[in-house]
N, C-alpha and C positions, 0 to 999 in steps of 0.2 A: 651493428658493426663495431668491432673493438678499435679503440684508439691505438695508433702505433706506439711502440715503446720509444724511449729516447734514443736508444741505439739504432733502431730502424729508421727513425727520422734523420739522424745524423748521417747514416749510411746513404740514404736516399738523397740527401742534400749534397753529399760529396759527389755522387754520380752526376747530379745535375750541374755542378760547377766544374769548370775545367781549370784545375790547379796546375800551374806550370812552374817548374823549378829548373835552375841551371845546375848542371853537374860539372864541376871542374874537370877539365880533360887535358891530357898531355900527350906528347910524343915522347919517345925515349930521351931525346935530346932536351926537350923543354922541361921534362920532369927533373932531369939531372941539374939543369941550370937553376931552376927555381929552388930545388932542395939545397943546392950548394950555397945559396945566399939567404936561406931562411933563418930567422932567429929561433925557430922551433923545428929543427930538422927531425927531432924525435916524433913529430906528428906524421911523418912520411913512413910508408912501409919500407922494408929493407931493400927492396929492388923494384924496378919499374914493372917487372912481370907480376910481382905480388900486388903492387898497387892496381894494375890493370884488372887482375882477377877480382879484387875487392870492388873496384869502381863499376865493373860490368854487373856484378851481383847486386850492388846497391841500386843502380839504375833499373835493373829488372824488378827489384822489390818495390821501388816507387811506382813503376808502371803497373805492376800487378795490383797495387792498392788504388789505382785510378788517377795517379799523379803523372802528368806528362813531364818526363825528365829529359831535358835537352842537353846534349854535350856542348860545353862551352870551352873551346881551346884557349889556354893561356899562352899568349905570345910574350915571352919574357921581357923583351925590350919595352913593349907597351905597358905591361904590368909594372915594371920597375919605374917607368916615367909616371904612371898613375900614383905609385907609392910616394914619389917625391912631391908631386903636385898636391897630394892630399895629406902630406906629412905623416905617412904611415910606414910601419916596418913590414917586411915580408913575413907575415905570420898567418895562421889559419883564418883569423877574423878578416884580415885585409884581403886574402885570396877569395874568401866567400863574398865579401862586399863587391870586389872587382867583378866577379862573375855575375852577381846580381845586377850590377849597373849595366854590364854589357848586354845581358839578357833583356833588361828593361828598355835599353836604347834600341835594340833590334826589334823588340815587340812594338814600341811606340812608332817606329818608322814604318811599320806595316799597316798602321791604322789610317 
């Protein structure tokens, strides 16, 4: 019997592990609020509709590759308070860290 290739081993390992990521999610109102105060508004799509199309496609691609992609709503007031508490600016890195922390907290509370 042949030994599996590295690619086959990695692919099998991915299937056996359940990787979970948070996908930043907005409503039309929250998207506009967060974008309006962002130090990097150029990182946002031109409209909420374009953002939603991109986000749905990204979530679908993650799920097709075996990654559980969970929507994580950003509540602007909570996010802005988190930024102040953590001495962060509203930028893409902070938004990602905020979503990651929210997902981790939700996951830890289920254990």
